[in-house]
C-alpha positions in Angstrom: 182.1 -17.9 145.3 178.9 -20.0 145.1 178.2 -21.1 141.5 175.1 -19.7 140.0 172.2 -22.0 139.2 172.0 -22.8 135.5 168.5 -21.3 135.3 169.7 -17.9 136.6 172.7 -17.9 134.2 170.3 -18.1 131.2 167.2 -16.3 132.4 168.3 -13.4 134.6 167.7 -10.3 132.5 169.4 -7.9 134.9 173.0 -8.6 135.8 172.8 -5.9 138.5 170.9 -8.4 140.6 173.7 -11.0 140.6 175.7 -9.6 143.5 172.7 -10.0 145.7 173.1 -13.8 145.7 176.4 -13.5 147.5 174.7 -11.6 150.4 173.9 -13.3 153.8 170.4 -14.8 154.3 169.2 -12.1 156.7 169.9 -9.5 153.9 167.2 -11.2 151.8 164.7 -11.1 154.7 165.2 -7.4 155.3 165.2 -6.7 151.6 162.0 -8.7 151.2 160.3 -6.7 154.0 161.4 -3.4 152.5 160.2 -4.5 149.0 156.8 -5.5 150.3 156.4 -2.2 152.1 157.5 -0.3 149.0 155.2 -2.3 146.8 152.3 -1.6 149.0 153.1 2.1 149.2 153.4 2.5 145.4 150.3 0.4 144.8 148.4 2.9 146.9 150.0 5.8 145.0 149.1 4.2 141.7 145.5 3.9 142.8 145.4 7.6 143.6 147.2 8.5 140.4 144.8 6.5 138.3 141.9 8.3 139.9 143.4 11.7 139.2 144.8 11.0 135.7 142.7 11.1 132.6 143.7 9.0 129.7 145.7 10.8 127.1 144.9 10.0 123.5 147.5 8.3 121.3 149.7 10.6 119.3 148.2 9.7 116.0 144.7 10.4 117.2 145.8 13.6 118.9 147.4 14.8 115.6 144.1 14.1 113.8 142.3 16.0 116.5 144.7 19.0 116.1 144.1 19.2 112.4 140.4 19.1 112.8 140.4 21.7 115.6 142.6 24.0 113.5 140.2 23.7 110.5 137.2 24.4 112.7 135.7 21.0 112.0 135.2 18.2 114.5 137.5 19.3 117.3 138.9 17.6 120.4 136.6 16.0 122.9 137.0 18.6 125.7 135.0 18.7 128.9 131.3 19.6 128.4 131.4 21.7 131.6 133.4 24.7 130.3 132.2 28.2 130.9 133.7 31.5 129.8 135.1 32.0 133.3 137.2 28.8 133.2 140.9 29.4 133.2 142.9 28.5 130.1 145.2 26.4 132.3 142.4 24.0 133.2 141.4 23.7 129.5 144.9 23.1 128.1 146.0 20.8 131.0 142.8 18.8 131.0 144.4 15.7 129.4 147.6 16.0 131.5 146.1 15.4 134.9 148.6 13.8 137.3 151.5 13.8 134.8 153.2 16.7 136.5 153.2 14.8 139.9 154.1 11.3 138.7 157.4 10.0 140.1 160.0 7.6 138.7 159.4 5.1 141.5 155.7 5.0 140.7 156.5 4.0 137.1 159.2 1.5 138.0 157.1 -0.2 140.7 154.1 -0.5 138.4 156.0 -2.1 135.6 159.0 -3.8 137.3 158.1 -4.0 141.0 161.6 -2.7 141.5 163.1 0.7 142.0 166.6 -0.3 140.9 168.0 1.7 143.8 167.2 5.0 142.2 166.1 8.3 143.8 162.4 9.0 143.6 162.7 11.9 141.1 159.9 13.1 138.9 159.3 11.4 135.6 159.9 14.7 134.0 163.4 14.7 135.4 164.0 11.1 134.3 162.8 11.8 130.8 165.0 14.8 130.6 168.1 12.8 131.6 167.6 9.0 132.0 171.4 8.4 132.4 171.6 10.5 135.5 168.8 8.5 137.2 169.7 4.9 136.2 173.4 4.4 135.8 173.4 0.9 134.6 173.1 0.9 130.8 171.2 -2.4 130.5 168.7 -1.5 133.2 168.1 1.9 131.7 167.6 0.5 128.2 165.1 -2.0 129.5 163.1 0.9 131.0 163.3 3.2 128.0 162.5 0.4 125.5 159.3 -0.4 127.4 156.2 0.4 125.4 154.4 2.2 128.3 157.5 4.4 128.7 157.3 5.4 125.0 153.6 6.2 125.5 154.5 8.2 128.5 157.1 10.0 126.5 154.5 11.1 124.1 152.2 12.2 127.0 155.0 14.3 128.4 155.6 16.0 125.1 151.9 17.0 125.2 152.3 18.1 128.8 155.3 20.2 127.9 153.6 21.8 124.9 150.5 22.6 126.9 152.5 24.0 129.9 154.5 26.3 127.6 151.2 27.4 126.0 149.7 28.3 129.3 152.8 30.3 130.2 152.7 32.1 126.9 149.0 33.0 127.3 149.7 34.3 130.8 152.4 36.5 129.4 149.8 38.0 127.1 147.4 38.5 130.1 145.1 35.8 128.8 143.9 33.9 131.8 140.4 32.7 131.1 138.3 31.6 128.1 136.6 35.0 128.3 140.0 36.7 127.8 140.9 34.2 125.0 137.6 35.1 123.3 138.3 38.8 123.5 142.0 38.5 122.4 141.1 36.2 119.5 138.3 38.5 118.4 140.6 41.4 118.4 143.2 39.4 116.4 145.8 40.0 119.2 147.0 36.4 119.7 150.1 35.5 117.8 152.6 32.7 118.0 150.2 30.2 119.6 150.6 26.6 118.4 147.7 25.3 116.2 147.0 22.4 118.6 146.6 24.9 121.5 144.5 27.2 119.4 142.2 24.4 118.4 141.8 23.1 121.9 140.9 26.5 123.2 138.5 27.2 120.4 136.8 23.9 121.0 136.4 24.7 124.7 135.2 28.2 123.8 132.6 26.8 121.5 131.3 24.6 124.4 131.4 27.5 126.8 129.4 29.7 124.5 126.8 26.9 124.1 126.7 26.5 127.9 126.3 30.2 128.3 123.4 30.3 125.8 121.7 27.5 127.8 122.1 29.4 131.0 120.8 32.7 129.6 117.4 33.6 130.9 114.9 34.5 128.2 115.8 34.9 124.5 119.1 36.0 122.9 118.2 39.7 123.1 118.2 39.7 126.9 121.0 41.4 128.7 122.6 41.0 132.1 123.0 43.9 134.5 126.5 44.2 136.0 126.3 45.3 139.6 128.5 48.2 140.5 130.0 48.8 137.1 128.3 52.1 136.5 129.4 53.7 139.7 132.9 52.3 139.4 133.4 54.1 136.1 131.6 57.3 137.0 133.5 57.5 140.3 136.9 56.5 138.9 139.8 58.1 140.8 142.2 60.6 139.1 145.9 60.9 139.7 148.7 62.9 138.0 152.2 61.9 137.2 154.3 65.2 137.0 157.8 66.3 136.4 159.4 68.7 138.9 162.8 69.6 140.3 161.4 68.8 143.7 161.8 65.1 143.1 165.2 63.9 144.0 167.7 61.4 142.7 166.4 58.0 141.7 162.9 59.3 140.8 163.5 60.1 137.1 162.5 63.6 138.1 158.8 62.6 138.5 156.2 62.0 141.2 152.6 61.1 141.7 149.9 63.5 142.9 146.5 62.2 144.0 143.3 64.1 143.1 140.8 64.1 146.0 137.3 62.9 145.4 135.0 65.6 144.0 138.1 67.8 143.5 138.3 69.6 140.1 140.4 67.7 137.6 142.9 69.8 135.7 144.1 68.4 132.4 145.7 69.8 129.2 144.0 72.6 127.3 142.8 72.0 123.7 145.6 74.2 122.5 148.2 72.1 124.4 146.7 68.8 123.2 146.7 69.9 119.6 150.5 70.6 119.5 152.0 68.3 116.9 154.9 66.2 118.2 158.4 67.3 117.0 160.7 64.3 116.7 163.7 66.7 117.1 162.4 68.3 120.3 161.0 65.6 122.6 158.1 66.7 124.7 158.7 66.7 128.5 155.3 67.6 129.9 153.2 70.8 130.1 152.4 73.3 132.8 148.7 73.0 133.5 146.9 75.5 135.9 146.0 73.7 139.1 148.7 71.1 138.8 152.0 71.3 140.7 154.7 70.5 138.3 154.6 69.7 134.5 151.8 67.3 133.8 153.1 64.2 131.9 150.3 61.7 132.3 147.1 61.2 134.2 145.7 57.9 135.5 142.1 57.0 135.8 141.4 54.1 138.2 138.1 52.2 138.4 137.6 49.6 141.1 135.9 47.1 138.6 138.1 47.8 135.7 137.0 48.9 132.2 135.0 47.6 129.3 138.1 46.8 127.2 138.9 44.1 129.8 135.2 43.1 130.0 135.1 44.4 133.6 137.2 41.4 134.7 139.3 43.2 137.4 138.2 40.8 140.1 139.4 37.8 138.1 142.7 39.3 136.9 143.6 40.5 140.4 143.8 36.8 141.4 146.3 36.0 138.6 150.0 36.4 138.7 151.0 39.7 137.0 153.2 39.2 133.9 154.8 42.6 133.4 158.2 44.4 133.6 157.4 45.8 137.1 154.9 43.0 138.1 152.4 45.8 138.9 148.7 44.9 138.3 147.4 47.8 136.1 144.0 46.1 135.2 142.1 48.9 137.0 144.2 51.8 135.6 143.7 53.7 132.4 146.8 55.7 131.4 145.6 59.0 130.0 147.9 60.9 127.7 147.7 64.3 126.1 146.9 62.5 122.8 143.8 60.8 124.5 142.5 64.2 125.7 142.9 65.6 122.2 140.5 63.0 120.9 138.0 64.0 123.6 138.3 67.7 122.7 137.4 66.8 119.1 134.4 64.6 120.1 133.2 67.1 122.7 133.2 69.9 120.1 131.0 67.9 117.8 128.6 67.1 120.6 128.4 70.8 121.5 127.6 71.7 117.9 124.9 69.0 117.7 123.3 70.0 121.0 123.2 73.7 120.0 121.6 72.9 116.7 124.5 74.2 114.5 125.7 70.8 113.5 125.0 67.1 113.2 126.6 64.0 114.7 129.8 63.2 112.8 131.1 59.7 112.8 134.7 59.6 113.9 137.4 57.0 113.1 140.2 56.9 115.6 143.3 55.3 114.1 146.5 54.5 115.9 149.3 51.9 116.0 148.4 48.6 117.4 149.6 48.1 121.0 149.6 51.8 122.1 146.7 51.5 124.5 143.8 53.0 122.4 141.2 50.7 124.0 142.6 51.2 127.5 143.5 54.9 127.5 141.4 56.6 124.8 138.3 54.3 125.1 138.2 54.5 128.8 138.6 58.3 128.9 135.9 58.8 126.3 133.5 56.6 128.3 134.2 58.5 131.5 133.8 61.9 129.9 130.6 60.9 128.1 129.1 59.7 131.3 129.9 63.1 132.9 128.4 65.1 130.0 125.0 66.8 130.6 122.3 64.2 130.9 119.8 66.1 128.7 122.2 65.7 125.8 123.1 62.0 126.0 120.9 59.6 128.0 122.8 56.5 127.0 126.4 55.5 126.2 127.2 52.2 124.5 130.5 50.5 124.4 131.1 47.7 121.8 134.1 45.5 122.2 135.2 42.0 121.4 131.9 41.0 119.8 130.0 42.1 122.9 128.4 45.3 124.1 127.7 47.3 127.3 124.9 49.8 127.4 125.2 52.5 130.2 121.8 53.8 131.1 122.5 57.1 132.7 119.1 57.9 134.3 119.0 54.5 136.1 122.8 54.5 136.7 123.1 50.9 135.5 125.1 48.9 133.0 123.6 46.1 130.9 125.9 43.6 129.2 125.0 41.9 125.9 126.8 38.8 124.8 126.0 39.5 121.2 126.5 43.0 119.6 123.4 42.4 117.4 121.2 42.2 120.5 122.6 45.5 121.8 122.2 47.1 118.4 118.6 46.1 118.4 118.1 47.7 121.8 119.7 50.9 120.6 117.6 51.1 117.5 114.5 50.6 119.7 115.6 53.5 121.9 116.3 55.6 118.8 112.7 55.1 117.6 111.5 56.3 121.1 113.6 59.5 120.7 116.4 58.5 123.1 119.8 59.8 122.0 123.2 58.5 122.9 126.8 57.9 121.9 128.6 54.7 120.8 132.2 53.8 121.4 133.0 51.0 119.0 136.3 49.1 119.7 136.6 47.3 116.4 137.4 43.6 116.1 136.7 40.5 113.9 133.3 40.0 115.4 132.1 43.6 115.0 128.9 44.2 113.3 127.6 47.1 111.1 126.4 50.3 112.6 125.9 52.4 109.5 122.1 52.8 110.2 122.9 54.8 113.3 125.3 57.3 111.7 123.8 60.8 112.2 121.2 59.6 114.7 123.7 58.7 117.5 127.2 59.9 117.9 129.8 57.2 117.1 133.5 56.8 117.3 135.4 53.7 116.0 138.7 52.8 117.6 140.9 50.9 115.2 144.4 50.1 114.0 145.3 51.4 110.5 143.7 48.4 108.7 140.6 49.1 106.6 139.4 45.5 107.0 138.8 46.2 110.7 136.4 49.1 110.3 135.1 49.2 106.7 132.1 46.9 107.4 131.1 48.9 110.6 130.6 52.2 108.8 130.2 51.5 105.1 130.2 55.3 104.5 133.8 55.5 105.7 134.7 58.5 103.4 132.3 60.6 105.4 133.9 59.7 108.7 136.3 62.2 110.2 139.6 60.5 110.8 141.5 61.2 114.0 145.1 59.9 114.2 146.7 59.3 117.5 150.5 59.2 118.1 152.5 56.6 119.9 153.9 57.1 123.4 156.6 59.6 124.0 159.6 58.4 126.0 158.6 60.6 129.0 155.2 59.0 129.1 156.6 55.6 129.4 158.9 56.9 132.1 155.7 58.2 133.8 154.2 54.7 133.6 157.2 53.3 135.4 157.0 55.9 138.1 153.3 55.3 138.6 153.6 51.5 138.9 156.5 51.7 141.3 154.7 54.3 143.4 151.7 52.1 143.9 153.7 49.0 144.6 155.4 51.0 147.4 152.0 52.4 148.6 150.5 48.9 148.8 153.7 47.6 150.5 154.2 45.1 147.7 157.9 46.0 147.4 160.4 47.8 149.6 162.0 51.1 148.8 165.5 49.6 148.8 164.4 47.3 146.0 163.3 50.1 143.7 165.7 51.2 141.0 163.9 53.4 138.5 167.1 54.2 136.6 167.7 50.6 135.9 164.0 50.1 135.0 164.3 52.9 132.5 167.5 51.5 131.1 165.7 48.2 130.3 162.7 50.0 128.9 164.7 52.4 126.8 166.5 49.4 125.2 163.2 47.7 124.4 161.8 50.9 122.8 164.8 51.1 120.6 164.2 47.6 119.3 160.4 47.2 119.0 159.1 50.7 119.4 157.2 52.7 122.0 154.3 50.2 122.5 153.3 49.7 126.1 151.6 46.4 125.4 155.1 44.9 124.7 157.7 47.1 126.3 156.0 47.1 129.7 155.4 43.4 129.5 157.6 40.7 131.0 160.8 39.5 129.4 159.2 36.6 127.6 156.5 38.7 126.0 159.0 41.3 124.9 161.4 38.7 123.4 158.5 37.1 121.5 157.6 40.5 120.0 161.2 41.1 119.1 161.3 37.8 117.3 158.1 38.7 115.5 159.6 42.0 114.4 162.7 40.3 113.0 160.5 37.7 111.2 158.5 40.6 109.7 161.7 42.1 108.4 162.7 38.8 106.9 159.4 38.5 105.1 159.9 41.7 103.1 160.8 40.9 99.6 164.4 41.9 98.7 163.1 44.6 96.4 164.0 48.2 96.8 160.5 49.1 95.6 159.1 47.7 98.8 161.7 49.6 100.9 160.9 52.8 99.0 157.2 52.3 99.8 158.0 52.1 103.5 160.7 54.8 103.7 159.6 57.3 100.9 155.8 57.3 101.2 155.2 58.1 104.8 151.7 59.4 104.2 150.5 56.0 103.1 149.9 52.9 105.2 151.0 49.8 103.2 149.3 47.0 105.1 150.3 43.4 104.2 149.8 41.6 107.5 153.2 42.4 108.9 153.3 46.2 108.5 152.0 46.9 112.1 155.2 45.2 113.5 157.5 47.5 111.5 155.7 50.9 111.1 153.9 53.3 113.4 151.3 56.0 112.8 152.0 59.6 114.0 151.1 63.2 113.2 153.5 65.5 111.5 153.3 69.1 110.1 154.1 69.0 106.4 154.1 72.3 104.4 152.2 74.0 107.3 149.5 71.3 107.4 148.8 68.6 109.9 148.7 65.1 108.4 149.1 61.5 109.2 152.6 60.2 109.0 153.9 56.7 108.6 157.4 55.8 109.8 159.5 52.9 111.1 158.4 51.9 114.5 161.9 51.8 116.1 165.5 52.8 115.6 166.4 49.2 115.0 163.7 48.8 112.3 164.7 52.1 110.7 168.4 51.0 110.4 167.5 47.6 109.1 165.2 49.0 106.4 167.9 51.4 105.3 170.6 48.7 105.3 168.4 46.4 103.2 167.5 49.2 100.8 171.1 50.0 100.2 171.9 46.4 99.3 168.7 45.7 97.3 169.0 45.6 93.4 168.1 48.9 91.7 166.0 48.6 88.6 164.7 51.1 86.1 161.1 50.5 87.3 162.1 51.2 90.9 163.9 54.4 90.0 160.8 55.6 88.1 158.5 54.8 91.1 160.8 56.6 93.5 161.3 59.7 91.3 157.6 60.1 90.6 156.2 59.2 94.0 153.9 61.7 95.6 156.4 62.4 98.3 159.1 63.3 95.7 156.7 65.5 93.8 155.6 67.3 97.0 159.2 68.0 97.9 
């Protein structure tokens, strides 16, 4: 063996190179040519990467930015180009440009001008398992101890956090800053990291400012939405019915289309008013004009509905995150409970128009996540737009801090970015003798509407949380409360049948791939754990599991005090809101001593059993015994 030069013995940092010196001379020539070519190629790639990658702030500075963004002070330095139509992925991944495409060879050639004989895997794969990529311990340590690698490690942590955040938001059907604004205003976003929330809020602030700059005229001006009026008025009806005609594998249900201009047949007022019996599950009603027992109706609008800010065109482009992967953005699932609300509202309008009554303010209360905005709100809007024009010339829909005014004579919809601007327009119309109706989907950014009570009809849509609606109608005791029940099992079955039916109609899936029995098995298990809430049980697996985790966390937050358990289990006519109640309890209607009243009960079988188990093991005190014995429920029994 040729003895090594002394300089190499002392200076060579990588012993892996030593065997190369024993190779024949032509090996070095070929190796040199290959290295020059590789170096040139990677140099070219580095130039491209540097042009596409934006610098990522150091971790300390990033942490300071996170804290500031969370506290609504000086937030991150996001792009000044944001608009409400930008997708959240662009916002969150702004500082991660190029990181997802960077390869190990790019990094090694930049810092060592050597690829160490490794495969050109992604840096993400290398960071995940360096040992599998570089077998030599010394070589690997030299790479991982390098300061640029440590910086890159921090950048990839940011990349991973942001990527997971994007996926979580997509699971919640939040794709754009406009969706984020709506969901945040409705207090529907949970489990999002503070750094992501701060970054999105910072971008949202810029988007709002940019939108204000682009607005023509002053803040009171509105923007007309082309085609929205006709899309709602001409929405298509369909029925989901139960019948023995439907064979095996259909859950005993099918879909019937209603032809345009054909008379729509729905539940009568008497049928809608029937109070659910937990011991005798409802399976549909026979409705004249409908073949089979009517379980659910579906109202489909080509441009979507106000609760989604008429964003159907945008959402159609996004990947659907649901159990069936069906895109239901244009569909409003109409239940018997929704029609019951319309019967109540219609009766009040009839009394007012005939001069025997006045407009009564209504307060619609239902469990969070059952589709009040989608189902009830959309049905009310549709029916109001089909009521006699001489009664109501205008219908307004307030949602997520924004408002839509439907002008019936001109058949147009005007969108107002600020509810105060729309309210000003309505007050102006009121002074001119124009009468209308307001659907108010409550949220954090909702404004007061007490001045219009009695002049215009108004219905508030809310979860059972007084903070959400008390500022909108200060005279809440005078509002007529309407309670809406959660979905029945058969209604969730109908939703499955509807979604699979249209996937087959649009050739999105094949008949042999449809297994409704298996779909229902999955759905039934979810209902048993988190309750009959379509927002979560019809969502994809990740969204469902997150909700289940939230339910378990809410159970864990209950103080180990039988008094709290007795409140939840022994006072069903009271809603005990404490920030977690909506994850554990649901609102329903029950007949008690011959009277219909609001009832409050555990949201699922799992929650019910957990509350009972904890109550049996909680310490029993004299004070608790007194509270239970002298509770209103005990006295009424």
